[in-house]
All heavy atoms as TSV, in Angstrom:
chain	resi	resn	atom	element	x	y	z
A	1	MET	N	N	12.593	11.981	11.006
A	1	MET	CA	C	12.586	10.581	10.425
A	1	MET	C	C	13.606	10.592	9.475
A	1	MET	O	O	14.002	11.439	8.759
A	1	MET	CB	C	11.246	10.481	9.672
A	1	MET	CG	C	11.141	9.176	9.013
A	1	MET	SD	S	9.537	8.806	8.481
A	1	MET	CE	C	9.752	9.061	6.670
A	2	VAL	N	N	14.310	9.498	9.521
A	2	VAL	CA	C	15.571	9.252	8.656
A	2	VAL	C	C	15.061	8.570	7.371
A	2	VAL	O	O	14.327	7.510	7.556
A	2	VAL	CB	C	16.613	8.328	9.428
A	2	VAL	CG1	C	17.791	7.955	8.462
A	2	VAL	CG2	C	17.078	8.973	10.583
A	3	THR	N	N	15.465	9.107	6.270
A	3	THR	CA	C	15.124	8.493	4.982
A	3	THR	C	C	16.359	7.706	4.456
A	3	THR	O	O	17.403	8.310	4.366
A	3	THR	CB	C	14.733	9.580	3.973
A	3	THR	OG1	O	13.585	10.292	4.497
A	3	THR	CG2	C	14.324	8.998	2.579
A	4	LEU	N	N	16.163	6.517	4.154
A	4	LEU	CA	C	17.263	5.721	3.624
A	4	LEU	C	C	17.718	6.254	2.283
A	4	LEU	O	O	16.849	6.557	1.444
A	4	LEU	CB	C	16.908	4.267	3.462
A	4	LEU	CG	C	16.614	3.476	4.754
A	4	LEU	CD1	C	15.992	2.131	4.485
A	4	LEU	CD2	C	17.710	3.555	5.657
A	5	VAL	N	N	18.927	6.212	1.876
A	5	VAL	CA	C	19.337	6.784	0.633
A	5	VAL	C	C	18.856	5.981	-0.433
A	5	VAL	O	O	18.542	6.624	-1.486
A	5	VAL	CB	C	20.987	6.769	0.699
A	5	VAL	CG1	C	21.515	7.189	-0.700
A	5	VAL	CG2	C	21.487	7.739	1.699
A	6	LYS	N	N	18.742	4.659	-0.274
A	6	LYS	CA	C	18.217	3.779	-1.350
A	6	LYS	C	C	16.732	4.361	-1.766
A	6	LYS	O	O	16.335	4.063	-2.893
A	6	LYS	CB	C	18.266	2.474	-1.029
A	6	LYS	CG	C	17.277	1.987	0.072
A	6	LYS	CD	C	17.186	0.509	0.243
A	6	LYS	CE	C	15.991	0.215	1.191
A	6	LYS	NZ	N	15.667	-1.155	1.111
A	7	ASN	N	N	15.957	4.907	-0.809
A	7	ASN	CA	C	14.636	5.372	-1.147
A	7	ASN	C	C	14.602	6.769	-1.568
A	7	ASN	O	O	13.511	7.186	-1.968
A	7	ASN	CB	C	13.741	5.172	0.109
A	7	ASN	CG	C	13.587	3.696	0.459
A	7	ASN	OD1	O	13.447	2.927	-0.379
A	7	ASN	ND2	N	13.567	3.453	1.736
A	8	ASP	N	N	15.715	7.422	-1.504
A	8	ASP	CA	C	15.850	8.874	-1.978
A	8	ASP	C	C	17.147	9.007	-2.655
A	8	ASP	O	O	18.066	9.626	-2.037
A	8	ASP	CB	C	15.712	9.726	-0.727
A	8	ASP	CG	C	15.634	11.240	-1.122
A	8	ASP	OD1	O	15.574	11.561	-2.360
A	8	ASP	OD2	O	15.660	12.084	-0.207
A	9	PRO	N	N	17.229	8.645	-3.970
A	9	PRO	CA	C	18.643	8.769	-4.519
A	9	PRO	C	C	19.115	10.114	-4.733
A	9	PRO	O	O	20.225	10.272	-4.954
A	9	PRO	CB	C	18.332	8.087	-5.972
A	9	PRO	CG	C	16.794	8.274	-6.135
A	9	PRO	CD	C	16.174	8.145	-4.740
A	10	GLU	N	N	18.265	11.155	-4.632
A	10	GLU	CA	C	18.717	12.546	-4.612
A	10	GLU	C	C	19.795	12.787	-3.519
A	10	GLU	O	O	20.702	13.568	-3.768
A	10	GLU	CB	C	17.597	13.562	-4.589
A	10	GLU	CG	C	16.640	13.459	-5.706
A	10	GLU	CD	C	17.173	14.143	-6.998
A	10	GLU	OE1	O	18.212	14.838	-6.865
A	10	GLU	OE2	O	16.698	13.825	-8.113
A	11	ARG	N	N	19.732	12.024	-2.493
A	11	ARG	CA	C	20.702	12.210	-1.406
A	11	ARG	C	C	22.134	11.908	-1.774
A	11	ARG	O	O	23.085	12.371	-1.267
A	11	ARG	CB	C	20.284	11.516	-0.172
A	11	ARG	CG	C	18.860	11.993	0.379
A	11	ARG	CD	C	18.535	11.423	1.649
A	11	ARG	NE	N	19.468	11.879	2.725
A	11	ARG	CZ	C	19.666	11.153	3.782
A	11	ARG	NH1	N	18.932	10.047	3.950
A	11	ARG	NH2	N	20.538	11.577	4.678
A	12	TYR	N	N	22.246	11.024	-2.856
A	12	TYR	CA	C	23.649	10.754	-3.338
A	12	TYR	C	C	24.355	11.914	-3.927
A	12	TYR	O	O	25.648	12.017	-4.037
A	12	TYR	CB	C	23.623	9.664	-4.267
A	12	TYR	CG	C	23.560	8.370	-3.790
A	12	TYR	CD1	C	22.318	7.581	-3.978
A	12	TYR	CD2	C	24.490	7.705	-3.108
A	12	TYR	CE1	C	22.240	6.237	-3.445
A	12	TYR	CE2	C	24.389	6.447	-2.537
A	12	TYR	CZ	C	23.225	5.640	-2.775
A	12	TYR	OH	O	23.156	4.502	-2.263
A	13	PHE	N	N	23.587	13.064	-4.198
A	13	PHE	CA	C	24.131	14.323	-4.797
A	13	PHE	C	C	24.564	15.303	-3.718
A	13	PHE	O	O	25.173	16.353	-3.971
A	13	PHE	CB	C	23.239	14.898	-5.650
A	13	PHE	CG	C	22.902	14.034	-7.065
A	13	PHE	CD1	C	21.789	13.234	-6.917
A	13	PHE	CD2	C	23.718	13.905	-7.999
A	13	PHE	CE1	C	21.495	12.392	-7.936
A	13	PHE	CE2	C	23.509	13.014	-9.068
A	13	PHE	CZ	C	22.359	12.342	-9.057
A	14	ASP	N	N	24.386	14.948	-2.444
A	14	ASP	CA	C	24.802	15.660	-1.267
A	14	ASP	C	C	26.214	15.309	-0.856
A	14	ASP	O	O	26.327	14.092	-0.442
A	14	ASP	CB	C	23.749	15.493	-0.196
A	14	ASP	CG	C	24.229	16.239	1.119
A	14	ASP	OD1	O	25.250	16.654	1.289
A	14	ASP	OD2	O	23.135	16.410	1.918
A	15	PRO	N	N	27.192	16.069	-0.905
A	15	PRO	CA	C	28.529	15.780	-0.474
A	15	PRO	C	C	28.605	15.229	0.874
A	15	PRO	O	O	29.398	14.281	1.173
A	15	PRO	CB	C	29.311	17.025	-0.652
A	15	PRO	CG	C	28.600	17.925	-1.512
A	15	PRO	CD	C	27.040	17.493	-1.326
A	16	GLU	N	N	27.798	15.604	1.911
A	16	GLU	CA	C	27.861	15.141	3.194
A	16	GLU	C	C	27.320	13.706	3.296
A	16	GLU	O	O	27.920	13.045	4.042
A	16	GLU	CB	C	27.005	15.972	4.123
A	16	GLU	CG	C	27.533	17.377	4.486
A	16	GLU	CD	C	26.797	18.086	5.457
A	16	GLU	OE1	O	26.244	17.555	6.388
A	16	GLU	OE2	O	26.690	19.381	5.360
A	17	VAL	N	N	26.353	13.422	2.542
A	17	VAL	CA	C	25.999	12.019	2.437
A	17	VAL	C	C	27.089	11.170	1.948
A	17	VAL	O	O	27.405	10.106	2.483
A	17	VAL	CB	C	24.671	11.848	1.699
A	17	VAL	CG1	C	24.321	10.311	1.354
A	17	VAL	CG2	C	23.523	12.604	2.328
A	18	LEU	N	N	27.606	11.552	0.770
A	18	LEU	CA	C	28.689	10.701	0.189
A	18	LEU	C	C	29.859	10.528	1.128
A	18	LEU	O	O	30.422	9.447	1.153
A	18	LEU	CB	C	29.213	11.387	-1.137
A	18	LEU	CG	C	28.197	11.214	-2.395
A	18	LEU	CD1	C	28.773	11.899	-3.558
A	18	LEU	CD2	C	27.936	9.707	-2.708
A	19	ASN	N	N	30.239	11.661	1.795
A	19	ASN	CA	C	31.431	11.519	2.779
A	19	ASN	C	C	31.047	10.564	3.872
A	19	ASN	O	O	31.943	10.064	4.588
A	19	ASN	CB	C	31.773	12.899	3.225
A	19	ASN	CG	C	32.403	13.710	2.123
A	19	ASN	OD1	O	33.118	13.169	1.216
A	19	ASN	ND2	N	32.329	14.967	2.206
A	20	GLY	N	N	29.866	10.337	4.203
A	20	GLY	CA	C	29.321	9.583	5.298
A	20	GLY	C	C	29.238	8.097	4.872
A	20	GLY	O	O	29.055	7.073	5.664
A	21	ILE	N	N	29.469	7.712	3.586
A	21	ILE	CA	C	29.347	6.355	3.183
A	21	ILE	C	C	30.869	5.997	2.931
A	21	ILE	O	O	31.631	6.578	2.031
A	21	ILE	CB	C	28.675	6.286	1.858
A	21	ILE	CG1	C	27.236	6.725	2.123
A	21	ILE	CG2	C	28.686	4.811	1.335
A	21	ILE	CD1	C	26.349	6.780	0.883
A	22	SER	N	N	31.419	5.123	3.761
A	22	SER	CA	C	32.840	4.807	3.791
A	22	SER	C	C	33.398	4.381	2.413
A	22	SER	O	O	34.453	4.807	1.964
A	22	SER	CB	C	33.108	3.689	4.801
A	22	SER	OG	O	32.486	2.477	4.472
A	23	TYR	N	N	32.607	3.691	1.556
A	23	TYR	CA	C	33.364	3.266	0.269
A	23	TYR	C	C	33.495	4.539	-0.535
A	23	TYR	O	O	34.621	4.611	-1.104
A	23	TYR	CB	C	32.340	2.307	-0.494
A	23	TYR	CG	C	32.897	1.995	-1.860
A	23	TYR	CD1	C	33.839	0.974	-1.908
A	23	TYR	CD2	C	32.613	2.765	-2.881
A	23	TYR	CE1	C	34.464	0.653	-3.085
A	23	TYR	CE2	C	33.248	2.415	-4.123
A	23	TYR	CZ	C	34.125	1.460	-4.237
A	23	TYR	OH	O	34.791	1.247	-5.387
A	24	PHE	N	N	32.513	5.292	-0.600
A	24	PHE	CA	C	32.718	6.621	-1.385
A	24	PHE	C	C	33.804	7.454	-0.851
A	24	PHE	O	O	34.622	8.175	-1.543
A	24	PHE	CB	C	31.399	7.446	-1.487
A	24	PHE	CG	C	30.472	6.720	-2.319
A	24	PHE	CD1	C	29.120	6.360	-1.812
A	24	PHE	CD2	C	30.675	6.214	-3.632
A	24	PHE	CE1	C	28.198	5.647	-2.563
A	24	PHE	CE2	C	29.690	5.582	-4.393
A	24	PHE	CZ	C	28.512	5.322	-3.856
A	25	SER	N	N	33.856	7.596	0.504
A	25	SER	CA	C	34.906	8.536	1.127
A	25	SER	C	C	36.392	7.983	1.039
A	25	SER	O	O	37.297	8.697	1.026
A	25	SER	CB	C	34.504	8.941	2.405
A	25	SER	OG	O	34.396	7.883	3.351
A	26	ILE	N	N	36.483	6.693	1.014
A	26	ILE	CA	C	37.759	5.971	0.966
A	26	ILE	C	C	38.312	5.496	-0.310
A	26	ILE	O	O	39.370	5.668	-0.724
A	26	ILE	CB	C	37.806	4.902	2.094
A	26	ILE	CG1	C	37.475	5.441	3.521
A	26	ILE	CG2	C	39.060	4.177	2.098
A	26	ILE	CD1	C	37.238	4.364	4.514
A	27	HIS	N	N	37.387	4.728	-0.956
A	27	HIS	CA	C	37.868	4.015	-2.164
A	27	HIS	C	C	37.398	4.529	-3.587
A	27	HIS	O	O	38.042	4.044	-4.561
A	27	HIS	CB	C	37.239	2.564	-1.955
A	27	HIS	CG	C	37.602	1.874	-0.813
A	27	HIS	ND1	N	38.902	1.444	-0.513
A	27	HIS	CD2	C	36.872	1.448	0.330
A	27	HIS	CE1	C	38.920	0.889	0.772
A	27	HIS	NE2	N	37.720	0.895	1.221
A	28	ALA	N	N	36.402	5.414	-3.573
A	28	ALA	CA	C	35.910	5.793	-4.850
A	28	ALA	C	C	36.906	6.603	-5.725
A	28	ALA	O	O	37.497	7.420	-5.152
A	28	ALA	CB	C	34.613	6.510	-4.731
A	29	ASP	N	N	37.122	6.147	-6.911
A	29	ASP	CA	C	37.731	6.990	-7.876
A	29	ASP	C	C	36.983	8.174	-8.394
A	29	ASP	O	O	35.764	7.964	-8.594
A	29	ASP	CB	C	38.101	6.151	-9.137
A	29	ASP	CG	C	38.843	6.903	-10.311
A	29	ASP	OD1	O	40.045	7.038	-10.171
A	29	ASP	OD2	O	37.983	7.413	-11.169
A	30	LYS	N	N	37.518	9.405	-8.298
A	30	LYS	CA	C	36.641	10.587	-8.510
A	30	LYS	C	C	35.976	10.615	-9.911
A	30	LYS	O	O	34.906	10.853	-10.038
A	30	LYS	CB	C	37.479	11.803	-8.487
A	30	LYS	CG	C	36.847	13.121	-8.728
A	30	LYS	CD	C	37.555	14.365	-8.419
A	30	LYS	CE	C	36.741	15.515	-8.686
A	30	LYS	NZ	N	37.289	16.825	-8.365
A	31	GLY	N	N	36.659	10.097	-10.883
A	31	GLY	CA	C	35.942	9.984	-12.235
A	31	GLY	C	C	34.946	9.035	-12.270
A	31	GLY	O	O	33.869	9.266	-12.935
A	32	GLU	N	N	35.127	7.887	-11.710
A	32	GLU	CA	C	34.109	6.808	-11.681
A	32	GLU	C	C	32.881	7.337	-10.792
A	32	GLU	O	O	31.711	7.107	-11.273
A	32	GLU	CB	C	34.644	5.556	-10.991
A	32	GLU	CG	C	35.525	4.741	-11.829
A	32	GLU	CD	C	36.042	3.549	-11.191
A	32	GLU	OE1	O	35.919	3.418	-9.997
A	32	GLU	OE2	O	36.717	2.690	-11.868
A	33	LEU	N	N	33.121	8.084	-9.722
A	33	LEU	CA	C	32.006	8.622	-8.960
A	33	LEU	C	C	31.242	9.629	-9.814
A	33	LEU	O	O	30.037	9.583	-9.753
A	33	LEU	CB	C	32.604	9.243	-7.620
A	33	LEU	CG	C	31.478	9.872	-6.774
A	33	LEU	CD1	C	30.478	8.822	-6.318
A	33	LEU	CD2	C	32.212	10.468	-5.590
A	34	GLU	N	N	31.909	10.451	-10.485
A	34	GLU	CA	C	31.177	11.524	-11.287
A	34	GLU	C	C	30.443	10.848	-12.380
A	34	GLU	O	O	29.248	11.283	-12.707
A	34	GLU	CB	C	32.240	12.550	-11.929
A	34	GLU	CG	C	32.801	13.471	-10.787
A	34	GLU	CD	C	33.900	14.290	-11.332
A	34	GLU	OE1	O	34.371	14.087	-12.442
A	34	GLU	OE2	O	34.423	15.127	-10.547
A	35	SER	N	N	30.992	9.881	-13.073
A	35	SER	CA	C	30.265	9.148	-14.103
A	35	SER	C	C	29.088	8.346	-13.529
A	35	SER	O	O	28.018	8.450	-14.197
A	35	SER	CB	C	31.227	8.157	-14.715
A	35	SER	OG	O	30.523	7.331	-15.657
A	36	GLY	N	N	29.265	7.765	-12.449
A	36	GLY	CA	C	28.084	7.163	-11.730
A	36	GLY	C	C	27.030	8.043	-11.347
A	36	GLY	O	O	25.881	7.776	-11.550
A	37	LEU	N	N	27.273	9.220	-10.873
A	37	LEU	CA	C	26.299	10.186	-10.538
A	37	LEU	C	C	25.569	10.747	-11.726
A	37	LEU	O	O	24.357	10.978	-11.717
A	37	LEU	CB	C	27.036	11.361	-9.762
A	37	LEU	CG	C	27.381	10.959	-8.313
A	37	LEU	CD1	C	28.097	12.089	-7.644
A	37	LEU	CD2	C	26.147	10.450	-7.351
A	38	ARG	N	N	26.313	10.869	-12.868
A	38	ARG	CA	C	25.703	11.291	-14.232
A	38	ARG	C	C	24.652	10.181	-14.548
A	38	ARG	O	O	23.584	10.572	-14.933
A	38	ARG	CB	C	26.664	11.467	-15.209
A	38	ARG	CG	C	27.201	12.944	-15.345
A	38	ARG	CD	C	28.050	13.161	-16.643
A	38	ARG	NE	N	29.027	12.112	-16.951
A	38	ARG	CZ	C	30.216	12.212	-16.399
A	38	ARG	NH1	N	30.611	13.102	-15.577
A	38	ARG	NH2	N	31.146	11.143	-16.729
A	39	GLU	N	N	25.067	8.994	-14.465
A	39	GLU	CA	C	24.145	7.914	-14.842
A	39	GLU	C	C	22.893	7.840	-13.939
A	39	GLU	O	O	21.859	7.602	-14.300
A	39	GLU	CB	C	24.920	6.572	-14.896
A	39	GLU	CG	C	25.933	6.542	-16.024
A	39	GLU	CD	C	26.597	5.126	-16.014
A	39	GLU	OE1	O	25.999	4.118	-15.547
A	39	GLU	OE2	O	27.743	5.063	-16.504
A	40	LEU	N	N	23.253	8.034	-12.662
A	40	LEU	CA	C	22.103	8.016	-11.730
A	40	LEU	C	C	21.090	9.165	-11.980
A	40	LEU	O	O	19.947	8.973	-12.032
A	40	LEU	CB	C	22.582	8.215	-10.214
A	40	LEU	CG	C	21.607	8.239	-9.159
A	40	LEU	CD1	C	20.670	6.923	-9.143
A	40	LEU	CD2	C	22.294	8.403	-7.809
A	41	ARG	N	N	21.696	10.353	-12.331
A	41	ARG	CA	C	20.759	11.548	-12.663
A	41	ARG	C	C	19.940	11.162	-13.767
A	41	ARG	O	O	18.665	11.476	-13.813
A	41	ARG	CB	C	21.678	12.835	-12.905
A	41	ARG	CG	C	20.894	13.950	-13.382
A	41	ARG	CD	C	19.839	14.501	-12.567
A	41	ARG	NE	N	20.374	14.942	-11.374
A	41	ARG	CZ	C	19.605	14.842	-10.232
A	41	ARG	NH1	N	18.297	14.332	-10.248
A	41	ARG	NH2	N	20.038	15.216	-9.079
A	42	GLU	N	N	20.565	10.569	-14.891
A	42	GLU	CA	C	19.822	10.174	-16.000
A	42	GLU	C	C	18.668	9.198	-15.696
A	42	GLU	O	O	17.622	9.271	-16.157
A	42	GLU	CB	C	20.767	9.663	-17.160
A	42	GLU	CG	C	21.707	10.639	-17.675
A	42	GLU	CD	C	22.723	10.094	-18.578
A	42	GLU	OE1	O	22.636	8.825	-18.992
A	42	GLU	OE2	O	23.678	10.806	-18.995
A	43	SER	N	N	19.045	8.173	-14.922
A	43	SER	CA	C	18.047	7.247	-14.539
A	43	SER	C	C	16.930	7.818	-13.707
A	43	SER	O	O	15.738	7.397	-13.924
A	43	SER	CB	C	18.794	6.150	-13.681
A	43	SER	OG	O	17.880	5.152	-13.274
A	44	ILE	N	N	17.245	8.735	-12.858
A	44	ILE	CA	C	16.179	9.414	-12.023
A	44	ILE	C	C	15.264	10.277	-12.997
A	44	ILE	O	O	14.005	10.185	-13.010
A	44	ILE	CB	C	16.723	10.341	-10.920
A	44	ILE	CG1	C	17.409	9.457	-9.916
A	44	ILE	CG2	C	15.672	11.209	-10.385
A	44	ILE	CD1	C	18.330	10.256	-8.846
A	45	ASN	N	N	15.906	10.870	-13.855
A	45	ASN	CA	C	15.111	11.902	-14.847
A	45	ASN	C	C	14.243	11.124	-15.720
A	45	ASN	O	O	13.175	11.648	-16.140
A	45	ASN	CB	C	16.124	12.841	-15.477
A	45	ASN	CG	C	16.697	13.918	-14.543
A	45	ASN	OD1	O	16.205	14.026	-13.496
A	45	ASN	ND2	N	17.740	14.516	-15.038
A	46	SER	N	N	14.716	9.923	-16.207
A	46	SER	CA	C	13.944	9.238	-17.134
A	46	SER	C	C	12.923	8.401	-16.493
A	46	SER	O	O	12.047	7.824	-17.262
A	46	SER	CB	C	14.894	8.176	-17.930
A	46	SER	OG	O	15.363	7.094	-17.001
A	47	GLY	N	N	12.911	8.111	-15.134
A	47	GLY	CA	C	11.910	7.412	-14.528
A	47	GLY	C	C	12.409	5.947	-14.346
A	47	GLY	O	O	11.694	4.995	-13.723
A	48	GLU	N	N	13.551	5.587	-15.023
A	48	GLU	CA	C	14.029	4.244	-14.821
A	48	GLU	C	C	14.260	3.790	-13.350
A	48	GLU	O	O	14.044	2.701	-12.989
A	48	GLU	CB	C	15.319	4.051	-15.666
A	48	GLU	CG	C	15.944	2.821	-15.614
A	48	GLU	CD	C	17.265	2.595	-16.360
A	48	GLU	OE1	O	17.934	3.584	-16.569
A	48	GLU	OE2	O	17.577	1.403	-16.806
A	49	PHE	N	N	14.858	4.672	-12.537
A	49	PHE	CA	C	15.212	4.409	-11.204
A	49	PHE	C	C	13.829	4.028	-10.403
A	49	PHE	O	O	13.889	2.985	-9.848
A	49	PHE	CB	C	15.853	5.623	-10.564
A	49	PHE	CG	C	16.199	5.205	-9.051
A	49	PHE	CD1	C	17.395	4.696	-8.715
A	49	PHE	CD2	C	15.279	5.459	-8.014
A	49	PHE	CE1	C	17.627	4.344	-7.385
A	49	PHE	CE2	C	15.533	5.081	-6.735
A	49	PHE	CZ	C	16.803	4.613	-6.411
A	50	ALA	N	N	12.817	4.807	-10.618
A	50	ALA	CA	C	11.546	4.537	-9.998
A	50	ALA	C	C	10.994	3.197	-10.458
A	50	ALA	O	O	10.395	2.417	-9.535
A	50	ALA	CB	C	10.657	5.591	-10.234
A	51	GLU	N	N	11.081	2.799	-11.646
A	51	GLU	CA	C	10.648	1.518	-12.150
A	51	GLU	C	C	11.271	0.403	-11.558
A	51	GLU	O	O	10.740	-0.602	-11.003
A	51	GLU	CB	C	10.636	1.489	-13.747
A	51	GLU	CG	C	9.768	2.410	-14.444
A	51	GLU	CD	C	10.035	2.401	-15.903
A	51	GLU	OE1	O	10.715	1.448	-16.400
A	51	GLU	OE2	O	9.401	3.241	-16.661
A	52	ILE	N	N	12.638	0.593	-11.504
A	52	ILE	CA	C	13.364	-0.545	-10.883
A	52	ILE	C	C	13.118	-0.751	-9.386
A	52	ILE	O	O	12.914	-1.819	-8.840
A	52	ILE	CB	C	14.884	-0.382	-11.209
A	52	ILE	CG1	C	15.254	-0.457	-12.768
A	52	ILE	CG2	C	15.796	-1.330	-10.306
A	52	ILE	CD1	C	16.590	-0.090	-13.154
A	53	LYS	N	N	13.078	0.369	-8.696
A	53	LYS	CA	C	12.822	0.442	-7.242
A	53	LYS	C	C	11.493	-0.244	-7.013
A	53	LYS	O	O	11.400	-1.091	-6.161
A	53	LYS	CB	C	12.927	1.825	-6.796
A	53	LYS	CG	C	12.563	1.837	-5.251
A	53	LYS	CD	C	12.764	3.317	-4.779
A	53	LYS	CE	C	12.408	3.512	-3.348
A	53	LYS	NZ	N	10.916	3.471	-3.163
A	54	GLN	N	N	10.482	0.154	-7.860
A	54	GLN	CA	C	9.126	-0.452	-7.687
A	54	GLN	C	C	9.197	-2.024	-7.894
A	54	GLN	O	O	8.532	-2.677	-7.108
A	54	GLN	CB	C	8.122	0.206	-8.684
A	54	GLN	CG	C	6.770	-0.336	-8.541
A	54	GLN	CD	C	6.074	-0.114	-7.212
A	54	GLN	OE1	O	6.367	0.861	-6.554
A	54	GLN	NE2	N	5.264	-0.970	-6.884
A	55	SER	N	N	9.911	-2.483	-8.808
A	55	SER	CA	C	10.021	-3.905	-9.087
A	55	SER	C	C	10.419	-4.685	-7.936
A	55	SER	O	O	10.316	-5.908	-7.854
A	55	SER	CB	C	10.789	-4.101	-10.254
A	55	SER	OG	O	12.138	-4.024	-10.095
A	56	PHE	N	N	11.209	-4.016	-7.002
A	56	PHE	CA	C	11.802	-4.762	-5.868
A	56	PHE	C	C	11.027	-4.547	-4.571
A	56	PHE	O	O	11.464	-5.067	-3.505
A	56	PHE	CB	C	13.264	-4.292	-5.581
A	56	PHE	CG	C	14.246	-4.956	-6.594
A	56	PHE	CD1	C	14.599	-4.174	-7.723
A	56	PHE	CD2	C	14.706	-6.247	-6.404
A	56	PHE	CE1	C	15.469	-4.760	-8.665
A	56	PHE	CE2	C	15.616	-6.758	-7.368
A	56	PHE	CZ	C	15.959	-5.971	-8.460
A	57	ASN	N	N	9.992	-3.832	-4.578
A	57	ASN	CA	C	9.124	-3.550	-3.353
A	57	ASN	C	C	8.534	-4.986	-2.908
A	57	ASN	O	O	8.183	-5.838	-3.646
A	57	ASN	CB	C	8.001	-2.640	-3.614
A	57	ASN	CG	C	8.417	-1.193	-3.615
A	57	ASN	OD1	O	9.461	-0.856	-3.248
A	57	ASN	ND2	N	7.485	-0.293	-4.031
A	58	ASN	N	N	8.501	-5.029	-1.490
A	58	ASN	CA	C	7.985	-6.189	-0.852
A	58	ASN	C	C	7.645	-5.862	0.494
A	58	ASN	O	O	8.145	-4.821	1.014
A	58	ASN	CB	C	8.947	-7.450	-0.956
A	58	ASN	CG	C	10.161	-7.215	-0.139
A	58	ASN	OD1	O	10.080	-7.199	1.039
A	58	ASN	ND2	N	11.380	-7.011	-0.802
A	59	ASP	N	N	6.841	-6.716	1.171
A	59	ASP	CA	C	6.442	-6.476	2.558
A	59	ASP	C	C	7.343	-7.211	3.562
A	59	ASP	O	O	6.959	-7.371	4.787
A	59	ASP	CB	C	4.972	-6.889	2.779
A	59	ASP	CG	C	4.184	-5.932	1.952
A	59	ASP	OD1	O	4.374	-4.705	1.632
A	59	ASP	OD2	O	3.016	-6.373	1.499
A	60	GLU	N	N	8.385	-7.806	3.009
A	60	GLU	CA	C	9.116	-8.727	3.887
A	60	GLU	C	C	10.413	-8.114	4.409
A	60	GLU	O	O	11.237	-8.789	5.055
A	60	GLU	CB	C	9.466	-10.023	3.116
A	60	GLU	CG	C	8.231	-10.762	2.696
A	60	GLU	CD	C	8.419	-11.985	1.835
A	60	GLU	OE1	O	9.641	-12.203	1.446
A	60	GLU	OE2	O	7.478	-12.525	1.422
A	61	GLY	N	N	10.663	-6.724	4.112
A	61	GLY	CA	C	11.901	-6.136	4.599
A	61	GLY	C	C	13.066	-6.262	3.616
A	61	GLY	O	O	12.909	-6.818	2.506
A	62	ASP	N	N	14.239	-5.747	4.141
A	62	ASP	CA	C	15.386	-5.648	3.153
A	62	ASP	C	C	16.339	-6.871	3.362
A	62	ASP	O	O	17.229	-6.947	2.512
A	62	ASP	CB	C	16.248	-4.415	3.460
A	62	ASP	CG	C	15.440	-3.205	3.037
A	62	ASP	OD1	O	14.495	-3.298	2.170
A	62	ASP	OD2	O	15.754	-2.182	3.532
A	63	TYR	N	N	16.286	-7.570	4.412
A	63	TYR	CA	C	17.143	-8.615	4.623
A	63	TYR	C	C	16.496	-9.976	4.725
A	63	TYR	O	O	15.393	-10.051	5.161
A	63	TYR	CB	C	18.049	-8.353	5.872
A	63	TYR	CG	C	18.744	-7.103	5.899
A	63	TYR	CD1	C	18.223	-5.949	6.391
A	63	TYR	CD2	C	19.921	-7.134	5.193
A	63	TYR	CE1	C	18.992	-4.704	6.306
A	63	TYR	CE2	C	20.704	-5.947	5.119
A	63	TYR	CZ	C	20.197	-4.751	5.643
A	63	TYR	OH	O	20.866	-3.668	5.596
A	64	LEU	N	N	17.156	-11.030	4.381
A	64	LEU	CA	C	16.658	-12.387	4.519
A	64	LEU	C	C	17.673	-13.194	5.298
A	64	LEU	O	O	18.809	-13.265	4.957
A	64	LEU	CB	C	16.414	-13.014	3.148
A	64	LEU	CG	C	16.044	-14.413	3.102
A	64	LEU	CD1	C	14.569	-14.631	3.750
A	64	LEU	CD2	C	16.088	-14.928	1.621
A	65	PHE	N	N	17.132	-13.957	6.370
A	65	PHE	CA	C	18.052	-14.706	7.044
A	65	PHE	C	C	17.610	-16.142	6.831
A	65	PHE	O	O	16.386	-16.487	7.001
A	65	PHE	CB	C	18.084	-14.390	8.621
A	65	PHE	CG	C	18.627	-13.000	8.771
A	65	PHE	CD1	C	17.816	-12.001	8.967
A	65	PHE	CD2	C	20.037	-12.938	9.016
A	65	PHE	CE1	C	18.360	-10.633	9.218
A	65	PHE	CE2	C	20.502	-11.559	9.236
A	65	PHE	CZ	C	19.618	-10.560	9.411
A	66	VAL	N	N	18.493	-17.063	6.563
A	66	VAL	CA	C	18.092	-18.479	6.280
A	66	VAL	C	C	18.928	-19.288	7.228
A	66	VAL	O	O	20.150	-19.216	7.383
A	66	VAL	CB	C	18.398	-18.878	4.885
A	66	VAL	CG1	C	18.036	-20.309	4.661
A	66	VAL	CG2	C	17.619	-17.938	4.015
A	67	ALA	N	N	18.258	-20.185	8.058
A	67	ALA	CA	C	18.989	-21.052	8.955
A	67	ALA	C	C	18.825	-22.510	8.372
A	67	ALA	O	O	17.698	-22.935	8.029
A	67	ALA	CB	C	18.452	-20.946	10.351
A	68	PHE	N	N	19.851	-23.254	8.395
A	68	PHE	CA	C	19.904	-24.550	7.923
A	68	PHE	C	C	20.353	-25.563	9.138
A	68	PHE	O	O	21.166	-25.053	9.945
A	68	PHE	CB	C	20.752	-24.928	6.753
A	68	PHE	CG	C	20.415	-24.161	5.553
A	68	PHE	CD1	C	20.852	-22.881	5.225
A	68	PHE	CD2	C	19.442	-24.879	4.759
A	68	PHE	CE1	C	20.451	-22.402	4.043
A	68	PHE	CE2	C	19.075	-24.258	3.516
A	68	PHE	CZ	C	19.618	-22.947	3.144
A	69	ARG	N	N	19.763	-26.687	9.247
A	69	ARG	CA	C	20.246	-27.627	10.219
A	69	ARG	C	C	20.726	-28.832	9.513
A	69	ARG	O	O	20.195	-29.321	8.442
A	69	ARG	CB	C	19.121	-28.067	11.141
A	69	ARG	CG	C	18.715	-27.037	12.104
A	69	ARG	CD	C	17.772	-27.550	13.155
A	69	ARG	NE	N	17.194	-26.363	13.799
A	69	ARG	CZ	C	16.216	-26.515	14.616
A	69	ARG	NH1	N	15.540	-27.658	14.818
A	69	ARG	NH2	N	15.813	-25.485	15.263
A	70	LYS	N	N	21.750	-29.484	9.909
A	70	LYS	CA	C	22.316	-30.618	9.292
A	70	LYS	C	C	21.822	-31.867	10.132
A	70	LYS	O	O	21.763	-31.917	11.200
A	70	LYS	CB	C	23.865	-30.576	9.336
A	70	LYS	CG	C	24.526	-31.785	8.615
A	70	LYS	CD	C	25.995	-31.504	8.613
A	70	LYS	CE	C	26.647	-32.693	7.812
A	70	LYS	NZ	N	28.040	-32.596	7.921
């Protein structure tokens, strides 16, 4: 079973996962990435990440498509 990174933020600390995300492997500044990972670690450890993730839970999926007719 594949676990989405958004549901398992610990996976962002795996270099293979980061290298598989094109933005991180191509565009990320090393200092910004390290800072962001430090902040993520703090958020995970404090429980803030889990609280925020829980606040966005829904039964409707991750994407919303809206069609309009003129």
